[in-house]
A tleap script that builds the chain and sets N, CA, C and O, in Angstrom:
source leaprc.protein.ff14SB
mol = sequence {
  NMET THR ALA ILE ALA GLY VAL ILE SER SER
  ALA ILE ASN ILE ASP GLU ASN ALA THR GLU
  TYR VAL VAL TYR VAL ALA VAL PRO GLY MET
  GLN ARG GLY ASP PHE SER ILE THR ILE GLY
  GLN GLY VAL LEU THR ILE THR ALA VAL LYS
  SER LYS ASP SER LEU HIE CYS PHE GLY ALA
  LEU GLN LYS GLU GLU LYS SER ILE GLN TRP
  THR GLU THR ILE GLU LEU PRO GLY ASP ALA
  ASP THR VAL MET THR ALA ALA ASN TYR ARG
  ASN GLY GLU LEU GLN ILE HIE ILE PRO LYS
  GLY GLU LYS GLU GLU ASN ASN GLU SER THR
  GLU VAL PHE VAL CTYR
}
set mol.1.N position { -18.659 -29.510 1.531 }
set mol.1.CA position { -18.162 -30.548 0.646 }
set mol.1.C position { -17.714 -31.715 1.490 }
set mol.1.O position { -16.996 -31.538 2.475 }
set mol.2.N position { -18.125 -32.890 1.116 }
set mol.2.CA position { -17.672 -34.087 1.779 }
set mol.2.C position { -16.711 -34.789 0.832 }
set mol.2.O position { -17.102 -35.214 -0.255 }
set mol.3.N position { -15.470 -34.907 1.239 }
set mol.3.CA position { -14.476 -35.557 0.400 }
set mol.3.C position { -14.099 -36.877 1.044 }
set mol.3.O position { -13.504 -36.899 2.121 }
set mol.4.N position { -14.437 -37.963 0.399 }
set mol.4.CA position { -14.114 -39.287 0.901 }
set mol.4.C position { -13.465 -40.069 -0.225 }
set mol.4.O position { -14.056 -40.264 -1.288 }
set mol.5.N position { -12.247 -40.512 0.021 }
set mol.5.CA position { -11.525 -41.330 -0.961 }
set mol.5.C position { -11.493 -40.687 -2.336 }
set mol.5.O position { -11.683 -41.362 -3.349 }
set mol.6.N position { -11.253 -39.389 -2.373 }
set mol.6.CA position { -11.090 -38.709 -3.647 }
set mol.6.C position { -12.380 -38.403 -4.384 }
set mol.6.O position { -12.366 -38.225 -5.602 }
set mol.7.N position { -13.485 -38.340 -3.677 }
set mol.7.CA position { -14.776 -38.076 -4.318 }
set mol.7.C position { -15.379 -36.811 -3.723 }
set mol.7.O position { -15.271 -36.582 -2.518 }
set mol.8.N position { -16.008 -35.994 -4.547 }
set mol.8.CA position { -16.715 -34.808 -4.084 }
set mol.8.C position { -18.199 -35.145 -4.059 }
set mol.8.O position { -18.754 -35.597 -5.060 }
set mol.9.N position { -18.843 -34.926 -2.911 }
set mol.9.CA position { -20.282 -35.156 -2.815 }
set mol.9.C position { -21.021 -33.862 -3.113 }
set mol.9.O position { -20.561 -32.775 -2.763 }
set mol.10.N position { -22.147 -33.988 -3.750 }
set mol.10.CA position { -22.939 -32.813 -4.065 }
set mol.10.C position { -24.405 -33.198 -4.140 }
set mol.10.O position { -24.770 -34.368 -4.256 }
set mol.11.N position { -25.223 -32.169 -4.070 }
set mol.11.CA position { -26.659 -32.342 -4.259 }
set mol.11.C position { -27.058 -31.492 -5.453 }
set mol.11.O position { -26.648 -30.337 -5.562 }
set mol.12.N position { -27.853 -32.059 -6.344 }
set mol.12.CA position { -28.261 -31.353 -7.558 }
set mol.12.C position { -29.785 -31.243 -7.586 }
set mol.12.O position { -30.503 -32.218 -7.365 }
set mol.13.N position { -30.255 -30.028 -7.864 }
set mol.13.CA position { -31.679 -29.782 -8.073 }
set mol.13.C position { -31.829 -29.031 -9.382 }
set mol.13.O position { -31.002 -28.184 -9.722 }
set mol.14.N position { -32.881 -29.343 -10.110 }
set mol.14.CA position { -33.155 -28.655 -11.370 }
set mol.14.C position { -34.543 -28.035 -11.258 }
set mol.14.O position { -35.522 -28.704 -10.926 }
set mol.15.N position { -34.599 -26.740 -11.544 }
set mol.15.CA position { -35.855 -26.002 -11.461 }
set mol.15.C position { -36.175 -25.434 -12.840 }
set mol.15.O position { -35.291 -25.287 -13.684 }
set mol.16.N position { -37.423 -25.122 -13.052 }
set mol.16.CA position { -37.866 -24.584 -14.335 }
set mol.16.C position { -38.892 -23.500 -14.073 }
set mol.16.O position { -39.761 -23.638 -13.213 }
set mol.17.N position { -38.774 -22.409 -14.833 }
set mol.17.CA position { -39.825 -21.399 -14.808 }
set mol.17.C position { -40.185 -21.082 -16.255 }
set mol.17.O position { -39.765 -21.808 -17.156 }
set mol.18.N position { -40.937 -20.036 -16.500 }
set mol.18.CA position { -41.424 -19.738 -17.847 }
set mol.18.C position { -40.314 -19.393 -18.829 }
set mol.18.O position { -40.485 -19.577 -20.034 }
set mol.19.N position { -39.173 -18.892 -18.339 }
set mol.19.CA position { -38.134 -18.407 -19.248 }
set mol.19.C position { -36.832 -19.188 -19.226 }
set mol.19.O position { -36.007 -19.026 -20.125 }
set mol.20.N position { -36.625 -20.039 -18.212 }
set mol.20.CA position { -35.329 -20.718 -18.120 }
set mol.20.C position { -35.386 -21.978 -17.269 }
set mol.20.O position { -36.335 -22.223 -16.524 }
set mol.21.N position { -34.317 -22.769 -17.416 }
set mol.21.CA position { -34.034 -23.890 -16.531 }
set mol.21.C position { -32.890 -23.442 -15.633 }
set mol.21.O position { -31.968 -22.762 -16.086 }
set mol.22.N position { -32.948 -23.821 -14.362 }
set mol.22.CA position { -31.857 -23.483 -13.441 }
set mol.22.C position { -31.404 -24.764 -12.766 }
set mol.22.O position { -32.199 -25.487 -12.165 }
set mol.23.N position { -30.097 -25.032 -12.877 }
set mol.23.CA position { -29.487 -26.189 -12.236 }
set mol.23.C position { -28.768 -25.675 -10.999 }
set mol.23.O position { -27.895 -24.813 -11.097 }
set mol.24.N position { -29.134 -26.203 -9.832 }
set mol.24.CA position { -28.510 -25.840 -8.563 }
set mol.24.C position { -27.640 -27.012 -8.113 }
set mol.24.O position { -28.114 -28.143 -8.012 }
set mol.25.N position { -26.361 -26.732 -7.843 }
set mol.25.CA position { -25.448 -27.772 -7.391 }
set mol.25.C position { -24.819 -27.302 -6.083 }
set mol.25.O position { -24.126 -26.284 -6.062 }
set mol.26.N position { -25.051 -28.028 -4.999 }
set mol.26.CA position { -24.477 -27.686 -3.704 }
set mol.26.C position { -23.114 -28.359 -3.583 }
set mol.26.O position { -23.026 -29.579 -3.448 }
set mol.27.N position { -22.053 -27.555 -3.635 }
set mol.27.CA position { -20.680 -28.059 -3.497 }
set mol.27.C position { -19.858 -27.058 -2.673 }
set mol.27.O position { -19.039 -26.324 -3.226 }
set mol.28.N position { -20.075 -27.029 -1.365 }
set mol.28.CA position { -19.343 -26.079 -0.532 }
set mol.28.C position { -17.851 -26.383 -0.490 }
set mol.28.O position { -17.425 -27.520 -0.693 }
set mol.29.N position { -17.073 -25.345 -0.222 }
set mol.29.CA position { -15.629 -25.508 -0.080 }
set mol.29.C position { -14.860 -25.385 -1.375 }
set mol.29.O position { -13.640 -25.551 -1.379 }
set mol.30.N position { -15.526 -25.103 -2.463 }
set mol.30.CA position { -14.872 -24.989 -3.756 }
set mol.30.C position { -14.638 -23.511 -4.082 }
set mol.30.O position { -15.133 -22.624 -3.387 }
set mol.31.N position { -13.892 -23.270 -5.127 }
set mol.31.CA position { -13.701 -21.942 -5.697 }
set mol.31.C position { -14.286 -21.988 -7.099 }
set mol.31.O position { -14.407 -23.063 -7.687 }
set mol.32.N position { -14.650 -20.832 -7.638 }
set mol.32.CA position { -15.275 -20.838 -8.970 }
set mol.32.C position { -14.333 -21.380 -10.036 }
set mol.32.O position { -14.793 -21.928 -11.038 }
set mol.33.N position { -13.034 -21.240 -9.843 }
set mol.33.CA position { -12.068 -21.770 -10.795 }
set mol.33.C position { -11.916 -23.283 -10.748 }
set mol.33.O position { -11.255 -23.862 -11.610 }
set mol.34.N position { -12.517 -23.932 -9.757 }
set mol.34.CA position { -12.456 -25.396 -9.644 }
set mol.34.C position { -13.433 -26.085 -10.592 }
set mol.34.O position { -13.386 -27.305 -10.754 }
set mol.35.N position { -14.326 -25.303 -11.224 }
set mol.35.CA position { -15.369 -25.882 -12.071 }
set mol.35.C position { -15.039 -25.757 -13.548 }
set mol.35.O position { -14.449 -24.770 -13.989 }
set mol.36.N position { -15.425 -26.768 -14.299 }
set mol.36.CA position { -15.402 -26.735 -15.754 }
set mol.36.C position { -16.801 -27.152 -16.197 }
set mol.36.O position { -17.283 -28.232 -15.855 }
set mol.37.N position { -17.438 -26.279 -16.961 }
set mol.37.CA position { -18.802 -26.565 -17.423 }
set mol.37.C position { -18.799 -26.489 -18.941 }
set mol.37.O position { -18.429 -25.469 -19.521 }
set mol.38.N position { -19.210 -27.571 -19.573 }
set mol.38.CA position { -19.351 -27.579 -21.029 }
set mol.38.C position { -20.793 -27.932 -21.365 }
set mol.38.O position { -21.485 -28.628 -20.622 }
set mol.39.N position { -21.211 -27.423 -22.516 }
set mol.39.CA position { -22.578 -27.659 -22.941 }
set mol.39.C position { -22.573 -27.825 -24.460 }
set mol.39.O position { -21.978 -27.021 -25.178 }
set mol.40.N position { -23.222 -28.846 -24.929 }
set mol.40.CA position { -23.284 -29.101 -26.357 }
set mol.40.C position { -23.985 -30.406 -26.653 }
set mol.40.O position { -23.996 -31.310 -25.817 }
set mol.41.N position { -24.568 -30.515 -27.826 }
set mol.41.CA position { -25.287 -31.699 -28.275 }
set mol.41.C position { -26.347 -32.124 -27.271 }
set mol.41.O position { -26.595 -33.314 -27.079 }
set mol.42.N position { -26.977 -31.123 -26.623 }
set mol.42.CA position { -28.056 -31.407 -25.701 }
set mol.42.C position { -27.633 -31.943 -24.346 }
set mol.42.O position { -28.463 -32.466 -23.603 }
set mol.43.N position { -26.353 -31.822 -24.014 }
set mol.43.CA position { -25.848 -32.351 -22.749 }
set mol.43.C position { -25.062 -31.274 -22.007 }
set mol.43.O position { -24.224 -30.586 -22.591 }
set mol.44.N position { -25.343 -31.139 -20.717 }
set mol.44.CA position { -24.615 -30.254 -19.826 }
set mol.44.C position { -23.665 -31.124 -19.011 }
set mol.44.O position { -24.101 -32.082 -18.373 }
set mol.45.N position { -22.366 -30.803 -19.023 }
set mol.45.CA position { -21.380 -31.557 -18.255 }
set mol.45.C position { -20.718 -30.619 -17.255 }
set mol.45.O position { -20.148 -29.594 -17.629 }
set mol.46.N position { -20.800 -30.983 -15.987 }
set mol.46.CA position { -20.208 -30.193 -14.909 }
set mol.46.C position { -19.100 -31.031 -14.285 }
set mol.46.O position { -19.332 -32.167 -13.870 }
set mol.47.N position { -17.893 -30.468 -14.218 }
set mol.47.CA position { -16.769 -31.136 -13.579 }
set mol.47.C position { -16.199 -30.208 -12.519 }
set mol.47.O position { -16.042 -29.009 -12.746 }
set mol.48.N position { -15.894 -30.774 -11.367 }
set mol.48.CA position { -15.238 -30.023 -10.299 }
set mol.48.C position { -13.975 -30.768 -9.911 }
set mol.48.O position { -14.003 -31.979 -9.693 }
set mol.49.N position { -12.870 -30.044 -9.825 }
set mol.49.CA position { -11.591 -30.636 -9.419 }
set mol.49.C position { -11.027 -29.782 -8.300 }
set mol.49.O position { -10.915 -28.564 -8.444 }
set mol.50.N position { -10.675 -30.402 -7.198 }
set mol.50.CA position { -10.102 -29.699 -6.053 }
set mol.50.C position { -8.766 -30.349 -5.724 }
set mol.50.O position { -8.697 -31.544 -5.437 }
set mol.51.N position { -7.715 -29.554 -5.768 }
set mol.51.CA position { -6.381 -30.051 -5.422 }
set mol.51.C position { -6.084 -29.696 -3.981 }
set mol.51.O position { -6.421 -28.608 -3.513 }
set mol.52.N position { -5.451 -30.621 -3.284 }
set mol.52.CA position { -5.053 -30.391 -1.903 }
set mol.52.C position { -3.606 -30.811 -1.753 }
set mol.52.O position { -3.215 -31.896 -2.184 }
set mol.53.N position { -2.808 -29.940 -1.136 }
set mol.53.CA position { -1.422 -30.268 -0.826 }
set mol.53.C position { -1.368 -30.811 0.592 }
set mol.53.O position { -2.067 -30.323 1.480 }
set mol.54.N position { -0.544 -31.812 0.799 }
set mol.54.CA position { -0.347 -32.333 2.145 }
set mol.54.C position { 1.131 -32.600 2.358 }
set mol.54.O position { 1.857 -32.978 1.439 }
set mol.55.N position { 1.545 -32.397 3.575 }
set mol.55.CA position { 2.939 -32.648 3.936 }
set mol.55.C position { 2.992 -33.865 4.842 }
set mol.55.O position { 2.220 -33.983 5.794 }
set mol.56.N position { 3.910 -34.765 4.534 }
set mol.56.CA position { 4.112 -35.948 5.354 }
set mol.56.C position { 5.520 -35.897 5.908 }
set mol.56.O position { 6.447 -35.479 5.214 }
set mol.57.N position { 5.686 -36.309 7.126 }
set mol.57.CA position { 7.012 -36.269 7.745 }
set mol.57.C position { 7.411 -37.676 8.168 }
set mol.57.O position { 6.914 -38.205 9.162 }
set mol.58.N position { 8.298 -38.259 7.412 }
set mol.58.CA position { 8.879 -39.552 7.743 }
set mol.58.C position { 10.389 -39.373 7.716 }
set mol.58.O position { 11.081 -39.945 6.874 }
set mol.59.N position { 10.889 -38.571 8.650 }
set mol.59.CA position { 12.311 -38.265 8.671 }
set mol.59.C position { 12.635 -37.058 7.806 }
set mol.59.O position { 13.666 -36.416 8.006 }
set mol.60.N position { 11.772 -36.737 6.850 }
set mol.60.CA position { 11.978 -35.575 5.982 }
set mol.60.C position { 10.604 -35.095 5.514 }
set mol.60.O position { 9.635 -35.854 5.499 }
set mol.61.N position { 10.545 -33.847 5.142 }
set mol.61.CA position { 9.287 -33.313 4.611 }
set mol.61.C position { 9.161 -33.677 3.152 }
set mol.61.O position { 10.125 -33.600 2.391 }
set mol.62.N position { 7.999 -34.062 2.781 }
set mol.62.CA position { 7.740 -34.418 1.396 }
set mol.62.C position { 6.392 -33.831 1.013 }
set mol.62.O position { 5.394 -34.038 1.702 }
set mol.63.N position { 6.371 -33.102 -0.085 }
set mol.63.CA position { 5.124 -32.494 -0.530 }
set mol.63.C position { 4.413 -33.457 -1.469 }
set mol.63.O position { 5.001 -33.984 -2.413 }
set mol.64.N position { 3.146 -33.670 -1.190 }
set mol.64.CA position { 2.335 -34.563 -2.012 }
set mol.64.C position { 1.062 -33.816 -2.393 }
set mol.64.O position { 0.407 -33.223 -1.536 }
set mol.65.N position { 0.717 -33.845 -3.660 }
set mol.65.CA position { -0.504 -33.185 -4.109 }
set mol.65.C position { -1.553 -34.235 -4.427 }
set mol.65.O position { -1.318 -35.162 -5.202 }
set mol.66.N position { -2.702 -34.071 -3.818 }
set mol.66.CA position { -3.828 -34.963 -4.078 }
set mol.66.C position { -4.930 -34.139 -4.718 }
set mol.66.O position { -5.084 -32.957 -4.413 }
set mol.67.N position { -5.675 -34.744 -5.581 }
set mol.67.CA position { -6.815 -34.037 -6.150 }
set mol.67.C position { -8.028 -34.946 -6.092 }
set mol.67.O position { -7.933 -36.170 -6.175 }
set mol.68.N position { -9.161 -34.300 -5.947 }
set mol.68.CA position { -10.428 -35.005 -5.954 }
set mol.68.C position { -11.253 -34.442 -7.094 }
set mol.68.O position { -11.170 -33.252 -7.398 }
set mol.69.N position { -12.049 -35.293 -7.726 }
set mol.69.CA position { -12.786 -34.877 -8.919 }
set mol.69.C position { -14.192 -35.440 -8.894 }
set mol.69.O position { -14.443 -36.535 -8.392 }
set mol.70.N position { -15.099 -34.658 -9.451 }
set mol.70.CA position { -16.505 -35.042 -9.562 }
set mol.70.C position { -17.014 -34.581 -10.919 }
set mol.70.O position { -16.714 -33.465 -11.345 }
set mol.71.N position { -17.773 -35.419 -11.597 }
set mol.71.CA position { -18.359 -35.061 -12.892 }
set mol.71.C position { -19.817 -35.489 -12.919 }
set mol.71.O position { -20.176 -36.574 -12.460 }
set mol.72.N position { -20.644 -34.615 -13.467 }
set mol.72.CA position { -22.072 -34.916 -13.615 }
set mol.72.C position { -22.493 -34.513 -15.021 }
set mol.72.O position { -22.119 -33.440 -15.495 }
set mol.73.N position { -23.260 -35.352 -15.688 }
set mol.73.CA position { -23.812 -34.999 -16.995 }
set mol.73.C position { -25.328 -34.994 -16.896 }
set mol.73.O position { -25.931 -35.861 -16.263 }
set mol.74.N position { -25.932 -33.997 -17.538 }
set mol.74.CA position { -27.376 -33.833 -17.504 }
set mol.74.C position { -27.865 -33.628 -18.929 }
set mol.74.O position { -27.400 -32.730 -19.631 }
set mol.75.N position { -28.801 -34.461 -19.351 }
set mol.75.CA position { -29.397 -34.294 -20.672 }
set mol.75.C position { -30.403 -33.151 -20.611 }
set mol.75.O position { -31.254 -33.110 -19.723 }
set mol.76.N position { -30.300 -32.227 -21.558 }
set mol.76.CA position { -31.142 -31.034 -21.553 }
set mol.76.C position { -32.388 -31.225 -22.411 }
set mol.76.O position { -32.368 -31.982 -23.381 }
set mol.77.N position { -33.479 -30.534 -22.052 }
set mol.77.CA position { -34.691 -30.585 -22.874 }
set mol.77.C position { -34.450 -29.944 -24.239 }
set mol.77.O position { -33.512 -29.163 -24.398 }
set mol.78.N position { -35.268 -30.261 -25.200 }
set mol.78.CA position { -35.101 -29.767 -26.561 }
set mol.78.C position { -35.212 -28.266 -26.712 }
set mol.78.O position { -34.677 -27.714 -27.674 }
set mol.79.N position { -35.891 -27.575 -25.791 }
set mol.79.CA position { -36.045 -26.130 -25.927 }
set mol.79.C position { -34.991 -25.333 -25.149 }
set mol.79.O position { -35.143 -24.124 -24.973 }
set mol.80.N position { -33.934 -25.989 -24.687 }
set mol.80.CA position { -32.865 -25.287 -23.973 }
set mol.80.C position { -32.015 -24.509 -24.971 }
set mol.80.O position { -31.447 -25.087 -25.898 }
set mol.81.N position { -31.931 -23.198 -24.778 }
set mol.81.CA position { -31.125 -22.314 -25.628 }
set mol.81.C position { -29.750 -22.185 -24.990 }
set mol.81.O position { -29.520 -21.282 -24.186 }
set mol.82.N position { -28.853 -23.068 -25.336 }
set mol.82.CA position { -27.572 -23.183 -24.634 }
set mol.82.C position { -26.597 -22.052 -24.938 }
set mol.82.O position { -25.605 -21.902 -24.225 }
set mol.83.N position { -26.842 -21.263 -25.960 }
set mol.83.CA position { -25.923 -20.191 -26.335 }
set mol.83.C position { -25.804 -19.146 -25.227 }
set mol.83.O position { -24.715 -18.618 -25.002 }
set mol.84.N position { -26.871 -18.843 -24.549 }
set mol.84.CA position { -26.873 -17.796 -23.522 }
set mol.84.C position { -26.772 -18.349 -22.099 }
set mol.84.O position { -27.151 -17.664 -21.149 }
set mol.85.N position { -26.275 -19.556 -21.936 }
set mol.85.CA position { -26.133 -20.160 -20.614 }
set mol.85.C position { -25.144 -19.366 -19.765 }
set mol.85.O position { -24.088 -18.957 -20.246 }
set mol.86.N position { -25.496 -19.153 -18.501 }
set mol.86.CA position { -24.634 -18.427 -17.562 }
set mol.86.C position { -24.544 -19.221 -16.263 }
set mol.86.O position { -25.490 -19.909 -15.880 }
set mol.87.N position { -23.401 -19.122 -15.592 }
set mol.87.CA position { -23.209 -19.836 -14.324 }
set mol.87.C position { -22.543 -18.922 -13.307 }
set mol.87.O position { -21.730 -18.065 -13.652 }
set mol.88.N position { -22.911 -19.126 -12.034 }
set mol.88.CA position { -22.225 -18.415 -10.963 }
set mol.88.C position { -22.101 -19.337 -9.757 }
set mol.88.O position { -22.913 -20.239 -9.547 }
set mol.89.N position { -21.053 -19.080 -8.968 }
set mol.89.CA position { -20.804 -19.866 -7.762 }
set mol.89.C position { -20.698 -18.900 -6.595 }
set mol.89.O position { -19.871 -17.989 -6.594 }
set mol.90.N position { -21.551 -19.116 -5.603 }
set mol.90.CA position { -21.550 -18.235 -4.440 }
set mol.90.C position { -22.025 -19.017 -3.220 }
set mol.90.O position { -22.999 -19.766 -3.294 }
set mol.91.N position { -21.336 -18.840 -2.110 }
set mol.91.CA position { -21.731 -19.444 -0.828 }
set mol.91.C position { -21.972 -20.948 -0.925 }
set mol.91.O position { -22.930 -21.469 -0.353 }
set mol.92.N position { -21.096 -21.640 -1.654 }
set mol.92.CA position { -21.183 -23.094 -1.730 }
set mol.92.C position { -22.193 -23.647 -2.714 }
set mol.92.O position { -22.420 -24.856 -2.753 }
set mol.93.N position { -22.811 -22.773 -3.516 }
set mol.93.CA position { -23.804 -23.237 -4.476 }
set mol.93.C position { -23.466 -22.756 -5.885 }
set mol.93.O position { -23.261 -21.565 -6.118 }
set mol.94.N position { -23.414 -23.692 -6.806 }
set mol.94.CA position { -23.233 -23.394 -8.221 }
set mol.94.C position { -24.617 -23.314 -8.846 }
set mol.94.O position { -25.430 -24.225 -8.685 }
set mol.95.N position { -24.886 -22.223 -9.560 }
set mol.95.CA position { -26.161 -22.065 -10.266 }
set mol.95.C position { -25.866 -21.920 -11.752 }
set mol.95.O position { -25.033 -21.108 -12.157 }
set mol.96.N position { -26.554 -22.713 -12.555 }
set mol.96.CA position { -26.404 -22.650 -14.007 }
set mol.96.C position { -27.763 -22.291 -14.592 }
set mol.96.O position { -28.732 -23.034 -14.439 }
set mol.97.N position { -27.824 -21.145 -15.261 }
set mol.97.CA position { -29.066 -20.637 -15.847 }
set mol.97.C position { -29.062 -20.903 -17.353 }
set mol.97.O position { -28.200 -20.404 -18.077 }
set mol.98.N position { -30.027 -21.689 -17.814 }
set mol.98.CA position { -30.128 -22.050 -19.232 }
set mol.98.C position { -31.465 -21.523 -19.749 }
set mol.98.O position { -32.516 -22.047 -19.382 }
set mol.99.N position { -31.438 -20.491 -20.599 }
set mol.99.CA position { -32.692 -19.919 -21.104 }
set mol.99.C position { -33.466 -20.921 -21.960 }
set mol.99.O position { -32.892 -21.828 -22.563 }
set mol.100.N position { -34.779 -20.729 -21.994 }
set mol.100.CA position { -35.619 -21.505 -22.902 }
set mol.100.C position { -35.664 -20.761 -24.226 }
set mol.100.O position { -35.637 -19.531 -24.260 }
set mol.101.N position { -35.732 -21.500 -25.290 }
set mol.101.CA position { -35.794 -20.885 -26.608 }
set mol.101.C position { -36.004 -21.947 -27.653 }
set mol.101.O position { -36.668 -22.956 -27.415 }
set mol.102.N position { -35.435 -21.712 -28.803 }
set mol.102.CA position { -35.541 -22.659 -29.907 }
set mol.102.C position { -34.472 -23.734 -29.765 }
set mol.102.O position { -33.415 -23.509 -29.175 }
set mol.103.N position { -34.762 -24.886 -30.307 }
set mol.103.CA position { -33.785 -25.969 -30.279 }
set mol.103.C position { -32.540 -25.529 -31.024 }
set mol.103.O position { -32.616 -24.987 -32.126 }
set mol.104.N position { -31.408 -25.768 -30.412 }
set mol.104.CA position { -30.135 -25.358 -30.996 }
set mol.104.C position { -29.648 -26.427 -31.968 }
set mol.104.O position { -29.631 -27.614 -31.642 }
set mol.105.N position { -29.262 -26.006 -33.137 }
set mol.105.CA position { -28.763 -26.938 -34.149 }
set mol.105.C position { -27.246 -27.070 -34.102 }
set mol.105.O position { -26.683 -27.940 -34.767 }
set mol.106.N position { -26.586 -26.232 -33.335 }
set mol.106.CA position { -25.135 -26.255 -33.222 }
set mol.106.C position { -24.703 -27.479 -32.413 }
set mol.106.O position { -25.144 -27.651 -31.277 }
set mol.107.N position { -23.854 -28.322 -32.975 }
set mol.107.CA position { -23.385 -29.512 -32.277 }
set mol.107.C position { -22.034 -29.304 -31.597 }
set mol.107.O position { -21.489 -30.230 -30.994 }
set mol.108.N position { -21.496 -28.092 -31.694 }
set mol.108.CA position { -20.212 -27.791 -31.059 }
set mol.108.C position { -20.381 -27.666 -29.559 }
set mol.108.O position { -21.370 -27.106 -29.088 }
set mol.109.N position { -19.423 -28.183 -28.806 }
set mol.109.CA position { -19.426 -28.005 -27.356 }
set mol.109.C position { -18.786 -26.666 -27.038 }
set mol.109.O position { -17.785 -26.281 -27.643 }
set mol.110.N position { -19.373 -25.964 -26.084 }
set mol.110.CA position { -18.819 -24.687 -25.653 }
set mol.110.C position { -18.640 -24.720 -24.144 }
set mol.110.O position { -19.356 -25.423 -23.431 }
set mol.111.N position { -17.670 -23.945 -23.671 }
set mol.111.CA position { -17.415 -23.875 -22.239 }
set mol.111.C position { -18.182 -22.696 -21.647 }
set mol.111.O position { -18.236 -21.617 -22.237 }
set mol.112.N position { -18.766 -22.914 -20.486 }
set mol.112.CA position { -19.527 -21.889 -19.789 }
set mol.112.C position { -18.634 -21.322 -18.690 }
set mol.112.O position { -18.118 -22.067 -17.857 }
set mol.113.N position { -18.451 -20.000 -18.688 }
set mol.113.CA position { -17.644 -19.341 -17.666 }
set mol.113.C position { -18.443 -19.242 -16.370 }
set mol.113.O position { -19.638 -18.946 -16.384 }
set mol.114.N position { -17.769 -19.493 -15.258 }
set mol.114.CA position { -18.424 -19.415 -13.954 }
set mol.114.C position { -18.071 -18.072 -13.327 }
set mol.114.O position { -16.897 -17.786 -13.093 }
set mol.115.N position { -19.080 -17.244 -13.054 }
set mol.115.CA position { -18.880 -15.939 -12.424 }
set mol.115.C position { -18.873 -16.065 -10.924 }
set mol.115.O position { -18.717 -15.066 -10.222 }
savepdb mol mol.pdb
quit
């Protein structure tokens, strides 16, 4: 992860096979709990937030919490079956698996748990 001025850098690749779409996001240095993934109305939204504590000493110790955030939105194809979407984070890579199926008529946004 490259953090510059409160920004998280990442690389995103999207792959497709006969049964699913797979979104690969390279974001090393994160934990699976740092991600929030929502999907709905044909849009996948990935947010990563990383908090860092730092101590400064100017005659006294002072605790300061800084956070960096990154958000990406991806428009999904019409045959993405978002109900069965699954995500996992391992070795610095977030993978989001979106099965192919029938167009979803549900306009509600749902959160995807990251394993």
